[in-house]
C-alpha positions as CSV (number, residue, x, y, z in Angstrom):
1,X,0.0,0.0,0.0
2,X,1.2,3.5,-0.8
3,X,0.8,6.5,1.4
4,X,-1.7,8.0,-1.1
5,X,-3.8,4.8,-1.0
6,X,-3.8,4.9,2.8
7,X,-4.7,8.6,2.9
8,X,-7.6,7.9,0.5
9,X,-9.0,5.3,2.9
10,X,-8.9,7.6,5.9
11,X,-11.9,9.7,7.0
12,X,-11.3,13.5,6.7
13,X,-10.7,13.9,10.4
14,X,-7.7,11.5,10.3
15,X,-6.0,12.7,7.1
16,X,-3.8,15.1,8.9
17,X,-2.6,12.4,11.3
18,X,-2.3,10.1,8.4
19,X,0.3,12.5,6.9
20,X,2.3,12.2,10.1
21,X,2.0,8.5,10.9
22,X,1.1,7.1,7.5
23,X,4.7,6.9,6.1
24,X,5.7,4.7,9.0
25,X,2.6,2.5,8.8
26,X,3.1,1.8,5.0
27,X,6.7,0.8,5.7
28,X,5.9,-1.6,8.6
29,X,5.7,-5.3,7.9
30,X,2.5,-7.2,8.2
31,X,3.9,-8.8,11.3
32,X,4.8,-5.5,12.9
33,X,1.3,-4.2,12.2
34,X,-0.2,-7.4,13.7
35,X,2.0,-7.1,16.8
36,X,1.2,-3.4,17.2
37,X,-2.6,-4.1,17.0
38,X,-2.3,-7.0,19.5
39,X,-0.4,-4.8,22.0
40,X,-2.9,-1.9,21.7
41,X,-5.9,-4.2,22.0
42,X,-4.6,-5.6,25.3
43,X,-3.4,-2.3,26.7
44,X,0.3,-2.9,26.2
45,X,0.9,0.6,24.9
46,X,4.6,0.7,25.8
47,X,5.2,-2.4,23.6
48,X,3.2,-0.9,20.8
49,X,5.2,2.3,21.0
50,X,8.5,0.3,20.9
51,X,7.3,-1.1,17.5
52,X,6.7,2.4,16.3
53,X,10.2,3.6,17.5
54,X,11.8,0.6,15.8
55,X,9.9,1.2,12.6
56,X,11.1,4.8,12.4
57,X,14.7,3.8,13.1
58,X,15.0,5.6,16.4
59,X,17.3,3.0,17.9
60,X,19.0,5.6,20.2
61,X,15.6,6.8,21.5
62,X,14.5,3.1,21.8
63,X,17.5,2.5,24.1
64,X,16.6,5.5,26.2
65,X,13.0,4.4,26.2
66,X,14.0,1.0,27.5
67,X,16.0,2.5,30.3
68,X,13.2,4.8,31.3
69,X,10.6,2.0,31.1
70,X,12.8,-0.2,33.3
71,X,13.0,2.7,35.9
72,X,9.2,3.2,35.7
73,X,8.7,-0.5,36.3
74,X,11.0,-0.5,39.2
75,X,9.3,2.5,40.7
76,X,5.8,1.0,40.1
77,X,6.9,-2.2,41.8
78,X,8.2,-0.3,44.8
79,X,5.0,1.7,45.0
80,X,2.9,-1.4,44.7
81,X,4.7,-2.8,47.7
82,X,4.1,0.4,49.7
83,X,0.4,0.4,48.7
84,X,0.0,-3.2,49.8
85,X,1.6,-2.5,53.1
86,X,-0.6,0.6,53.6
87,X,-3.6,-1.6,52.8
88,X,-2.5,-4.2,55.3
89,X,-2.1,-1.6,58.0
90,X,-5.5,-0.1,57.3
91,X,-7.1,-3.5,57.3
92,X,-5.5,-4.4,60.7
93,X,-6.7,-1.1,62.2
94,X,-10.2,-1.5,60.8
95,X,-10.4,-5.1,62.1
96,X,-9.6,-3.9,65.6
97,X,-11.9,-0.9,65.4
98,X,-14.8,-3.0,64.2
99,X,-15.4,-4.4,67.7
100,X,-15.3,-0.9,69.1
101,X,-17.6,0.6,66.5
102,X,-20.1,-2.2,66.8
103,X,-20.2,-1.7,70.6
104,X,-20.6,2.1,70.0
105,X,-23.7,1.5,67.9
106,X,-25.1,-1.1,70.3
107,X,-24.4,-4.3,68.4
């Protein structure tokens, strides 16, 4: 497919974006497009973006993206552990308070 063929298929509201992203899309392999769609459909947007960066030949940016993504993942894992601990503390307090609250309301 050529860029002109792709642009002809787009609705008017996407033609401007087609000018930006279309050249990359028409050079992507069928496998890259399938992988990109699969990632987007399941919410793996970072992986979809990696395919785009690879397709446009931004290997330096892709290397930086991978470093940042690894740092984000590490931070998210640390935050998840902190949130889990906060939830455990809150649950423990609520379990103890339950008896007191039930007594206060006469149950």
